[in-house]
Every structure is written in structure tokens, then in C-alpha cells.
C-alpha positions in Angstrom: 122.5 56.4 -14.8 118.8 56.1 -14.5 118.2 57.2 -10.9 114.7 56.0 -9.9 112.3 58.1 -7.9 111.4 56.7 -4.5 109.8 53.3 -5.0 106.5 52.2 -3.3 107.4 50.8 0.1 110.4 53.0 0.7 110.4 55.7 3.4 110.7 58.5 0.8 107.8 57.4 -1.4 104.9 59.9 -1.3 102.0 57.8 -2.5 102.1 58.5 -6.3 102.3 54.8 -7.2 104.7 53.3 -9.7 103.5 55.5 -12.7 105.6 58.5 -11.7 108.7 56.3 -11.3 108.2 54.7 -14.7 107.6 58.0 -16.5 110.8 59.5 -15.2 112.7 56.3 -15.9 111.4 56.1 -19.4 112.3 59.7 -20.1 115.8 59.4 -18.7 116.4 56.2 -20.7 115.3 57.9 -23.9 117.6 60.8 -23.3 120.6 58.5 -22.6 119.9 56.5 -25.8 119.5 59.6 -28.0 122.6 61.2 -26.5 124.9 58.2 -27.3 125.1 56.2 -24.1 126.2 52.6 -24.5 124.3 51.4 -21.5 122.1 52.5 -18.6 122.5 51.5 -15.0 119.2 51.5 -13.1 119.5 52.3 -9.4 117.0 52.9 -6.5 118.6 56.2 -5.7 115.5 57.8 -4.4 114.9 55.2 -1.6 116.7 57.1 1.1 117.4 56.3 3.8 118.9 53.1 2.4 118.8 49.8 4.3 121.9 47.5 4.1 119.8 45.0 2.2 116.7 45.6 0.1 113.2 44.8 1.2 111.0 42.4 -0.7 108.9 45.3 -2.0 112.0 47.0 -3.4 113.0 43.8 -5.3 109.4 43.4 -6.6 109.1 47.0 -7.8 112.6 47.2 -9.2 111.9 44.0 -11.2 108.8 45.6 -12.6 110.6 48.8 -13.5 113.7 47.2 -15.0 111.6 44.8 -17.0 109.8 47.7 -18.6 113.1 49.5 -19.3 114.6 46.4 -20.9 111.6 46.0 -23.2 111.9 49.6 -24.3 115.7 49.9 -24.5 118.0 49.8 -27.5 121.0 49.8 -25.2 122.2 47.4 -22.4 120.5 47.7 -19.0 122.2 47.1 -15.7 121.0 47.1 -12.0 122.3 48.4 -8.7 120.3 47.9 -5.5 121.3 50.3 -2.7 122.8 50.3 -0.2 124.6 47.2 -1.3 122.5 44.2 -2.1 124.1 42.2 -4.9 121.8 39.3 -4.5 118.8 41.5 -4.9 120.3 43.2 -7.9 121.1 39.8 -9.5 117.6 38.5 -8.9 116.1 41.6 -10.5 118.5 41.4 -13.4 117.9 37.7 -14.0 114.1 38.1 -13.9 113.9 41.3 -15.9 116.6 40.6 -18.6 119.2 43.1 -17.5 122.8 42.2 -18.5 125.0 43.5 -15.6 124.9 44.5 -12.0 126.9 46.9 -9.8 127.8 45.7 -6.3 129.0 48.3 -3.9 130.6 46.0 -1.4 131.6 42.8 -3.2 134.4 41.8 -0.9 135.9 43.0 2.4 134.2 45.3 4.9 132.9 48.8 4.5 132.0 51.2 7.3 129.0 53.2 6.1 126.1 55.3 7.3 124.1 52.1 7.2 126.6 50.4 9.5 129.1 47.7 8.8 128.5 46.0 5.4 130.4 42.8 4.5 131.2 41.5 1.1 129.0 38.9 -0.5 131.1 37.4 -3.3 130.5 33.8 -2.5 126.7 34.1 -2.1 126.5 36.2 -5.2 128.4 33.8 -7.5 126.6 30.9 -6.0 123.2 32.5 -6.8 124.3 33.4 -10.3 125.2 29.8 -10.9 122.0 28.5 -9.4 119.9 30.9 -11.6 122.0 30.1 -14.7 122.1 33.9 -15.3 124.4 35.4 -17.8 124.7 38.6 -15.8 128.0 40.3 -15.4 129.2 41.5 -12.0 130.8 44.9 -11.7 132.4 45.3 -8.3 133.3 48.5 -6.5 136.7 48.6 -4.8 136.7 50.7 -1.6 133.4 52.2 -2.7 132.3 55.8 -2.1 130.4 57.0 1.0 132.3 54.5 3.1 135.5 54.1 5.1 137.8 51.1 4.5 140.5 49.3 6.3 142.4 47.9 3.3 144.6 50.0 1.1 143.3 50.2 -2.5 145.8 47.9 -4.1 145.2 45.1 -1.7 141.4 45.6 -1.8 141.6 45.4 -5.6 143.6 42.1 -5.5 141.2 40.6 -3.1 138.2 41.7 -5.2 139.7 40.2 -8.3 140.5 36.9 -6.6 136.7 36.6 -6.0 136.0 36.5 -9.8 134.0 39.6 -10.7 133.8 40.6 -14.4 135.0 44.1 -13.9 136.0 46.5 -11.1 134.9 50.1 -10.3 136.9 52.9 -8.8 135.2 56.0 -7.3 135.8 59.2 -5.5 134.7 59.8 -1.9 131.1 60.5 -2.6 128.4 61.0 -5.3 129.7 63.3 -8.0 133.2 63.3 -6.5 136.0 62.6 -8.9 138.2 59.5 -8.5 142.0 59.9 -8.4 143.5 59.1 -11.8 146.3 57.4 -9.9 143.7 55.1 -8.2 142.5 54.0 -11.7 146.0 53.2 -12.7 146.6 51.3 -9.5 143.5 49.1 -10.0 144.4 48.4 -13.7 147.9 47.3 -12.6 146.8 45.3 -9.6 143.8 43.4 -10.8 144.1 42.5 -14.5 140.4 43.2 -15.0 138.5 45.9 -16.9 138.1 48.9 -14.6 135.3 51.5 -14.8 135.3 54.9 -13.2 132.1 55.2 -11.1 131.8 58.8 -9.9 132.8 62.3 -10.8 133.2 62.1 -14.5 132.5 65.3 -16.5 133.3 66.5 -20.1 136.1 68.6 -18.5 138.0 65.8 -16.7 137.2 62.6 -18.7 140.5 62.8 -20.6 142.3 62.2 -17.3 140.7 58.7 -17.2 141.5 57.6 -20.8 142.8 54.3 -19.4 139.4 53.4 -18.1 137.3 50.7 -19.7 134.1 52.5 -19.1 132.3 55.3 -17.1 129.3 55.3 -14.8 127.9 58.8 -14.8 125.1 60.4 -12.9 125.5 63.8 -11.5 127.2 65.6 -14.4 124.6 64.6 -16.9 121.7 65.8 -14.9 120.0 69.2 -15.5 122.1 71.9 -13.8 124.3 69.2 -12.4 121.7 68.4 -9.8 121.8 64.7 -9.1 118.1 64.6 -8.3 117.0 66.3 -11.5 116.2 64.6 -14.8 118.9 63.7 -17.3 119.8 66.6 -19.5 120.1 65.9 -23.3 122.8 68.5 -23.9 124.9 67.3 -21.1 124.7 63.6 -22.2 125.6 64.6 -25.8 128.6 66.7 -24.6 130.0 63.9 -22.5 129.4 61.3 -25.2 131.2 63.5 -27.7 134.3 63.7 -25.4 134.3 60.0 -24.9 134.0 59.3 -28.6 137.0 61.6 -29.2 139.0 59.7 -26.7 138.1 56.3 -28.2 139.2 57.7 -31.6 142.6 58.6 -30.2 141.9 62.3 -29.6 142.5 64.4 -26.5 138.8 64.6 -25.4 139.4 68.3 -24.7 137.3 69.8 -27.6 134.4 68.9 -29.9 
């Protein structure tokens, strides 16, 4: 993850302009690349409190930041716009040259601290077609920081029916581990690639060997503090575990 500092226009921004945001983002991206990450997901994590849908200023500044990251990156770049604005993420990705987006509420209904958020699958796929954008859609199923009416298996089937490119399973909150059984359930129910989107560490990644990928933020930050910069040693340690799993090892030692 590249967690952006508060963007200009957000409540938490403290008047330092875009330069501080870019400098942290460039640094975190460089650490991820050097540590062996396959991709970097860019997210407006600092923009608390989050609205349901992004402001025009958020879209503008994220497009500027993501465009700079894409130009510098040797790995694939993705976009997530919080709290859940897939159309904004797709617009940013299409304009800036990112290759995938994460959508927290792709289908169904989520009860969140921002209120009730409804899925946007139809609008999102229609926009992707209109833009002619080759941007993959990674859809959360019963996303973290929310309460859901549907059981996971049914939610996964409904999400898959709406044609995302991959699904994401998470724990209950940021840095909280998903249940390995939930990963297995999504894999069985949906017939799509499934990524684990929270709580992955070098110590538990072997429990998720069936996953098609991992989205990792908290455990690769300095001292495990989600607001801190990305830590080179932590990235390298996790990348080594994952490489061992891909090679058929246990992932329990390097």
C-alpha cells in the first residue's frame, strides 16, 4: 500500500500543499519496489473523515499524484478512493495510467461509519466501457469497517455475477486478519481470483497460501504503525515469505 498523506481539500490537510504528499508517496513506492512488491495500491488513507463519495478536489489531486507515481514506477499501480468511490477511482486510474482499482462496496449494501453505502457495479462497468479503459476491478466482499446483511458466500456469488476481475476478502478492520475459512469460501463460491486485503504478516501469510494475491499496509509500516512510512526490512521479510510460498515452501522461514 501507498497510503497518501491528507490531500489538499480534505479536512485533515494542514496546508503543506501537494509536495509533502508526493514526497512520502515517492519514498513509499521506492521502498516497495526495492523490497520486491509486485504492485502498489495508492489510497487516500489520510483524508479522514471520509465521505461516501469523493470530492472533485480529491479526484483532481489523486490524479496528479497517481500520474506521478505511474511515471516513476517499475511495478503496477492501482487506485482506491475512500470511502467507496469506484467511479472516482476508475476516472483517476484511466487518466493517470494505473492498471487496477479496488472498490470497497461493489455490490450489495454496507452499513458503515459514513452511513449506508450501496454497490455501484452497473455504473462502474458502464463508465469503464465508456472510457475504453483497460483497468481491472478488484471488488471487496463484505468489506472491513462495515456491517453486512448477506452471508459471505451469497455476497461472493452476487459480486461475481456483476463481473469484477477479482474479489477481496478482509478481516473486520484495518490490520485485522481475515479468516482463512473465508478465503476458501470465496474461492469456492465465485470462481474468480481472490486477494486477501487486510491483516497479512510474515507470521501468518502461509495460512493464506490459496490466495491469488495480498494487499498489505499495516504490517509493512515502521513499527507496525499504519500511519508511518513503509519499512524496507518489513517489506523484504514479507516478500521473502511470499516468494517461498510461491516456490512451494512453507513460508515459515527464510
